[in-house]
N, C-alpha and C positions, 0 to 999 in steps of 0.2 A: 295733328287734329284736322288739318285740311291739306289736300294734295291736288295739284293741277299739273298737266303736262301738255306739251305741243311741240312738234317739229324738233325732236332731239333734245329738248330741255324740260326739266321738271322743277316744280316749285312746291315747297311744303312749309307749313306753319306749325310751330310748336310752342311750348313754354308759355302758357296763359294767353295764347293767340297773339303774342306780341313779337315773336321772332320768326322772320321769313328767311328761307334759305333757297338758293338756286344751285342747280348742277346740270352739266351737259354742255351743249353747244351755245356759244354766245355771239353769233353773228349779229350785227347791227345793234349791239349793246343789249341784247335780250336777256342777259343774265342780271343786269342792273348793278354791276360792280366795277365798271371801268369809267375813267374820265373821258377818254377818247375812244372812238370806234375801234374795236379790235380787228385783227386780221380775219379774213374769211376762214371759217371753220375753227376759230378759237374755241377751245373746250376746257372745262374744268371737270375733273373726275371725282372730286370730293365736294360735298356741299359747302357753299360759301354764304355767309350772312349778307342779307340785303336789307339794310335799315331804310325805313321810309323817311325818317327825319334824321338828317346827318349834316354836319358842318365839315365839308371837305377841307376847309382852310386849316383845321386843327391837325392835319396829317403831316405837316412839314413838307420837305422835298419829296415829291413823288417822281422817281426816276423812270418808271414804266407806266405811263398813263393808259396804255392799251391792255394792261394786265389788272389783276385785282387791286383796287385802290382803297378797299375798306379795311380798316384796322379794328377788329371786333372789340378790343379792349377800350377803344376810344368812343364807342357808341354810348350815348346817354340813354340808358334804358328807361328812365322816367319820361323821356320825350316820345318814346315809341307808342303809337296808337294801337289799340286792339283791332285785329283784322277780322272782318266779317266774311269777305269773299275774295278769292283769287281767280281771275279769268285769264287764260292764255290764248292768244292767237298764234299764228304760225311763228312770228318772230317779235311779238310784242306782248305786254302784260298789263292788266288792269287790276288794281287792288282797291276794294271798298273797305273803309274802316267802320267800326261800330259807331264812331262819332259822326259819320256821314261824309267824311272827306274821301276823295278819289285820287289815286296816284296812278301814273302810267309811265312806261318806258319801252324802248326797243325800236323796231323798224317803224318809221313814220312817214315814208315817202307819199303815201296816199291819205295821210291824215288820220290813220286808224288809232293813233295814241290820243287824239282829241286835244292836242296841245297847241292848236293853231300853227303848226309847223308843217309846211308842205313845200317841197322843193324838188326840182328835177334832179338835183344832186342828192343821192342817198345819204351821204355824210351830213349834209346840212339839216336834214329832216329827222334824223335818228336821235333818240334820247337815250343816253348811256347810264344815267342814274335816275332813280325814281323822282318824278316831279308831280307836285300837287296840281290838280286840274282846277281851273276857274269854273265854278258852277253857277255863275250869274251871266245871263244874256238878256239884253234889252230890258234891264232893270227887274228881271224876274229871277228868283233864286230857285234852283232845282235840287231835288234830293234824288240821288241815284239809288234805286232799290236793288237792281240786279244788272250785271254786265256780262256780255259774252264776246269773245274775240274770235274772229275768223281769219282767213288768209290775208286779206287786205282791207279789212273793215272791223268795226266794233259796233255792237248794238247795246242799248241801254233801256231798261224799264225805269221810268222816273215818276216822281210826284212833282207837280208844278201847279201854278195857278191858272194855266191855260190847258188846253186839251190836245196839244200837238204831240207828234211822235218824233223822236230824234235819233240820229245815228251819226257816226263819223267814219270816214274812210273813203274808199274808192268811189268816185263820182259824187261825192258829197263835199260840202264845205269842210275845211279843216278845223272849224270850230267844234268844240266838244258837243255842244247841244244845238247844232244847226238844224233847222227844220228841213226835213227831207221829204 
C-alpha cells in the first residue's frame, strides 16, 4: 500500500498499514532489523519484517546481533501502530503513524534520525532498530505532518503552537525539532 526506497534499500507497508518490511542493503542499521551495526554492505535479498513496537528481550539468546534479530512470530500485532508515511534518506528512515508518533532508525552521525544522537563515531550515532522520537521541546508538543529524508538530513512539516521551522541533520542540532 506504501512504498519508499533510497540508496539500495526499499521499504513497503502492507496488511492494513501495520506491517512494514525492508529489503536491500543495511549499512548503518538502515534495514531496522539488527541489534548491532552490521558489516558494510550487509544485504538481505528477501523482505524482512520491521516492527515499530518490539520487545527485543523476548527473543532469548541472539547469537548474531549484526544479522536479522526480529522473530516475526513474536511480534505483538495488537501493539503495531497504523503507518501513515514512510520517508527514506540515503541510509536512514522516518515513519509517521496515524496516531501521530514518529519513529526513525539508520545512519545518524549528522543527527538526521532526530534522536539527539550525534557522534564522531558512526557506530555510536547509528540506530539499528526503530526508535520512537520525542516530539516535545521546550514544553511545546509538535505533531509531524510530513517527513522527508535526504543524504545527511531530514525535514519535517509540523503543527505546533509556535511558528518556527524545524529540521534535523547536517549543520543542525541533533534534536528532532531543533529550530534552524
